C-alpha positions in Angstrom: 110.6 93.4 101.1 114.3 92.8 101.7 116.0 91.9 104.6 119.5 93.0 105.3 121.5 91.4 107.9 125.1 93.1 108.4 128.2 90.7 109.0 131.6 91.2 110.0 133.0 91.1 106.2 130.3 92.9 104.3 126.3 92.5 103.7 124.4 89.6 103.0 120.8 90.2 101.5 118.0 88.2 102.7 114.9 87.6 100.4 111.6 87.1 101.7 110.5 83.1 101.5 108.0 82.5 99.0 105.1 79.7 99.5 107.0 77.1 97.6 110.1 77.7 99.6 108.3 77.3 102.9 106.5 74.1 101.9 109.9 72.9 100.5 111.6 73.4 104.1 108.5 71.8 105.7 108.3 68.9 103.3 111.9 68.0 103.9 111.6 67.6 107.4 107.9 66.2 107.5 107.7 64.2 104.4 104.2 63.3 104.7 103.1 66.7 105.6 99.8 68.2 103.8 100.1 71.8 103.5 98.2 75.0 102.9 99.9 78.1 103.1 98.2 81.7 102.6 100.0 85.0 102.1 98.0 86.8 104.4 98.8 90.6 103.2 100.3 90.0 99.7 103.7 91.0 101.0 105.5 87.5 100.8 106.1 88.2 104.5 102.9 87.2 106.7 101.4 83.6 106.1 99.2 81.4 107.8 99.9 77.8 107.5 97.8 74.6 108.0 99.7 71.5 108.2 98.4 68.0 108.8 101.0 65.1 109.3 100.9 61.5 111.0 104.3 62.5 112.9 101.9 64.9 114.9 99.4 62.1 116.1 100.0 61.9 120.0 102.0 64.8 120.7 101.1 68.1 122.0 100.2 71.3 119.9 103.5 72.5 121.4 105.2 70.0 120.3 103.8 69.9 116.8 104.6 73.6 116.4 108.4 73.2 117.5 108.5 70.2 114.7 107.2 73.1 112.2 109.8 75.8 113.4 112.6 73.4 113.4 111.9 72.5 109.6 112.2 76.2 108.8 116.1 76.0 109.8 116.4 79.3 111.6 114.8 81.4 108.8 111.6 82.5 111.2 112.3 85.9 112.2 115.1 86.5 109.4 113.3 85.8 105.8 109.9 84.6 107.3 108.8 87.5 109.4 105.2 86.1 110.5 103.6 82.7 110.4 100.5 81.6 112.0 100.5 77.7 112.5 97.5 75.2 112.7 98.3 71.6 112.9 96.7 68.3 113.3 97.3 64.5 112.8 96.5 62.6 109.9 
């Protein structure tokens, strides 16, 4: 699947993110993360992720999920359409 985002001086073509690209983004922000990602429908666009990290210890699920979304650097809703997240501390 290809996403097209129009800009003032042309067109930028945004490709859907692969499992490895998602993992790389998360590991960059959460280095000790253990990550399991599944492509839910085989379209490289609908994923579920289970992420474990010490950084999640002692913070709410909402704060844990915010950290994960922040690690995706604005790609959620653009190159990445759907991501179901499960987080836990180590």
